[in-house]
C-alpha positions as CSV (number, residue, x, y, z in Angstrom):
1,M,11.3,-21.2,12.7
2,C,13.8,-18.5,13.9
3,A,15.4,-18.3,10.5
4,L,12.1,-18.2,8.7
5,L,10.7,-15.4,10.9
6,A,14.0,-13.5,10.7
7,R,13.7,-13.6,6.8
8,H,10.1,-12.5,7.1
9,G,11.2,-9.7,9.4
10,E,13.8,-8.6,6.9
11,T,11.2,-8.4,4.2
12,Q,8.8,-6.4,6.4
13,S,11.7,-4.1,7.3
14,A,12.4,-3.5,3.6
15,L,8.7,-2.7,3.1
16,L,8.8,-0.3,6.0
17,V,11.8,1.5,4.4
18,L,9.8,1.8,1.2
19,A,6.7,3.0,3.0
20,R,8.7,5.8,4.6
21,E,10.3,6.7,1.2
22,K,6.8,6.6,-0.3
23,R,5.6,9.2,2.2
24,R,8.3,11.6,1.0
25,V,7.5,10.8,-2.7
26,I,3.7,11.3,-2.2
27,I,4.3,14.7,-0.5
28,S,6.6,15.8,-3.3
29,C,4.1,14.5,-6.0
30,D,6.8,12.5,-7.7
31,T,4.5,10.1,-9.6
32,Q,7.4,8.4,-11.5
33,R,9.2,7.5,-8.3
34,L,5.9,6.4,-6.8
35,G,5.5,3.9,-9.6
36,E,9.0,2.6,-9.0
37,I,8.4,2.1,-5.3
38,N,5.1,0.3,-6.0
39,A,6.9,-2.1,-8.3
40,R,9.6,-2.8,-5.6
41,E,6.8,-3.3,-3.1
42,M,5.1,-5.9,-5.2
43,G,8.3,-7.9,-5.4
44,L,8.6,-7.8,-1.6
45,I,4.9,-8.7,-1.2
46,S,5.6,-11.8,-3.4
47,K,8.5,-12.7,-1.0
48,T,6.1,-12.3,1.9
49,A,3.6,-14.6,0.3
50,A,6.3,-17.2,-0.3
51,A,7.5,-16.9,3.3
52,E,3.9,-17.5,4.5
53,R,3.7,-20.7,2.4
54,D,7.0,-21.8,4.0
55,R,5.8,-20.9,7.4
56,T,2.6,-23.0,6.9
57,K,4.7,-26.0,5.9
58,L,7.1,-25.6,8.8
59,A,4.2,-25.1,11.3
60,A,2.7,-28.5,10.1
61,E,6.1,-30.1,10.7
62,I,6.4,-28.5,14.2
63,A,2.9,-29.5,15.0
64,A,3.6,-33.1,14.1
65,L,6.8,-33.1,16.2
66,T,5.3,-31.4,19.3
67,G,1.8,-32.9,19.3
68,I,0.3,-29.4,19.2
69,S,-2.5,-29.1,16.7
70,E,-1.9,-26.8,13.8
71,S,-4.9,-24.6,14.8
72,E,-3.4,-24.0,18.3
73,L,0.2,-23.6,17.1
74,T,1.5,-20.1,17.9
75,V,4.8,-18.5,18.5
76,S,4.1,-18.6,22.2
77,A,3.3,-22.4,22.0
78,I,6.6,-23.0,20.1
79,I,8.5,-20.9,22.6
80,A,7.0,-23.0,25.4
81,V,8.5,-26.2,24.0
82,A,11.7,-24.8,22.5
83,E,15.2,-25.1,24.0
84,P,16.0,-22.0,26.2
85,D,18.4,-20.4,23.7
86,E,16.1,-20.9,20.8
87,A,13.1,-19.7,22.9
88,R,15.0,-16.4,23.7
89,E,15.9,-15.9,20.1
90,L,12.4,-16.7,18.9
91,K,11.0,-14.2,21.4
92,R,13.4,-11.5,20.2
93,I,12.6,-12.1,16.6
94,A,8.9,-12.2,17.2
95,R,8.9,-9.0,19.2
96,E,10.9,-7.2,16.5
97,L,8.6,-8.5,13.8
98,L,5.5,-7.3,15.6
99,E,7.1,-3.9,16.1
100,T,8.0,-3.7,12.4
101,V,4.5,-4.7,11.3
102,A,2.9,-2.2,13.6
103,S,5.1,0.6,12.2
104,L,4.4,-0.6,8.7
105,R,0.7,-0.6,9.3
106,E,0.9,3.0,10.6
107,E,3.0,4.2,7.7
108,N,0.6,2.6,5.2
109,R,-2.3,4.3,7.0
110,V,-0.7,7.7,6.8
111,N,0.3,7.2,3.2
112,G,-3.3,6.2,2.4
113,E,-4.5,9.5,4.0
114,L,-1.9,11.5,2.1
115,L,-2.9,9.8,-1.2
116,D,-6.6,10.5,-0.5
117,L,-5.8,14.2,0.3
118,Q,-3.7,14.4,-2.9
119,L,-6.6,13.0,-4.9
120,R,-9.1,15.4,-3.4
121,Y,-6.7,18.3,-4.1
122,T,-6.3,17.2,-7.7
123,D,-10.0,16.8,-8.1
124,A,-10.5,20.3,-6.7
125,M,-7.9,21.8,-9.0
126,L,-9.4,20.1,-12.1
127,G,-12.7,21.6,-11.1
128,T,-11.2,25.0,-11.3
129,V,-10.0,24.6,-14.8
130,A,-12.7,22.4,-16.4
131,P,-16.4,23.0,-16.1
132,P,-18.6,20.2,-14.8
133,E,-19.3,17.5,-17.5
134,D,-22.9,18.6,-18.0
135,A,-21.8,22.2,-18.9
136,I,-19.7,20.9,-21.9
137,N,-22.8,20.0,-23.9
138,S,-25.0,22.9,-23.0
139,F,-24.8,24.6,-26.5
140,Y,-27.2,23.8,-29.3
141,A,-26.6,23.4,-33.0
142,Q,-28.8,25.2,-35.6
143,D,-30.9,22.0,-35.9
144,G,-31.7,22.1,-32.2
145,T,-29.5,19.2,-31.1
146,L,-26.7,19.5,-28.6
147,S,-23.6,20.6,-30.4
148,G,-20.9,19.8,-27.9
149,F,-19.0,22.9,-28.9
150,A,-19.3,26.4,-27.5
151,P,-20.0,29.0,-30.1
152,R,-16.8,30.8,-31.1
153,P,-17.1,34.4,-30.1
154,G,-16.4,37.1,-32.7
155,F,-13.0,38.6,-33.0
156,F,-14.2,41.8,-31.4
157,E,-16.0,41.8,-28.1
158,G,-18.5,44.5,-29.1
159,V,-20.0,46.1,-32.1
160,V,-17.8,48.7,-33.9
């Protein structure tokens, strides 16, 4: 279990590094780099899913060996029945993993807020250069139907 949780911790740490890099990329509006980071994140998330499947199998084996039901099997329960050295190592790994996941959760929260802010800013900027959608078709053709095109003004602004 120690080795499995340590591998899971390494994956979560790699996700944390990417989340911190993603913050800088979001702030600098580097959309190309953001896409690259997202692709790397998806690979790490796949590793996390695989580790979770392995953890579930291992938990079933540990439950069978210890007599603890799978529904009650926790890291604390495993620590209680583990050898002292393994229990210390498992506590350390579990603590580090929890700290990493908490940091990752916070980074993701902040990145979500930054992305939301960036989207609102982009929407506001688009609103300054493009009229609302209903204003586009407010011109009528000679037959009385909506033309979709604004009449082209004359070359001169006034009568000569």
